N, C-alpha and C positions, 0 to 999 in steps of 0.2 A: 504494500500500500504506500502511496506517496505521502511524504511527511506533511505536505501542506494541508491535508484534511484534518490531521490531528492538531496541527497548529491553529487552524481556523476554529475548531471546536473549543480548544483551550482558551483562545481569545474571546470567544462568545461567552464562555462560562465566567471568565474574569470580568467581562463587561456587565454581565448580570449581577455579579457580586458588588461591583461599584455602584450600580443603579440601586440595589437594595440598601446599600450603606447610606446613600444620599436621601433616601426616604425618611430616615430618622432625623434629618435636619428640619426643624420647624421654624416658622416665622416668629419673631418676638411678638409679645402681646401689644407693644406700643413702640413709640419712637424715642422713649426715654433711655438714658444710659443704664438705669437699673434693669429694665426689661431686656436690653441687649446683653448686659452682663450675665444674665441668667442662662443664656445659651452658649456662652464661651466654652464651658467644659465639654459640651457635646460637639462643638465645632473643632476644638483641639483634638478630641478623640477621632473625629472624622478625618482630619488632616493626617494624623499618625497612621490610621488604618489605611488611608489612601497611599501613603508612602510605602507601607509594608507590602500592599498588593502590587504596587509599581515595582518594587525590588524583586518580588517573586516573579512577576511577569517578565522583567528584564532578564533575570537569570534563566528562566524557562526558555525564552527566545534564543539566548546564546547557546544553551544546551541543545535545543532542537536544530539549530543551524549546523551543528557538527554531524548530524545524521544524514545518511544518503537515502535510507528507506526505513519504514517502521514495521516492526514485527508485532505479533500478538502480545508478546511479553511486554514490550514497551508500551503498548496501548493500555494494558492492565496497570502498569506502574503509573502511567499518566492519569488514569482514572482515580487511582488511590491518592495521588498528589492533589488532584482537583477536589477530592472529598475533604 
């Protein structure tokens, strides 16, 4: 199997993960500093999570770029990594 199918599937899963993460960001209740201050911890957690997912995606991309083709064993390893 060509590696581009596995890479596209992995990219799709990671895109869904990032989309689900952003759903936890909510608008502040008002335009005051206190209402904005209440969402700062959630926003910082989102930024850190986004960075971690980005690091994983980058490492995965470099790992897959070394492959010439994908075997069934690699597909199972990839599925476990995505889980």
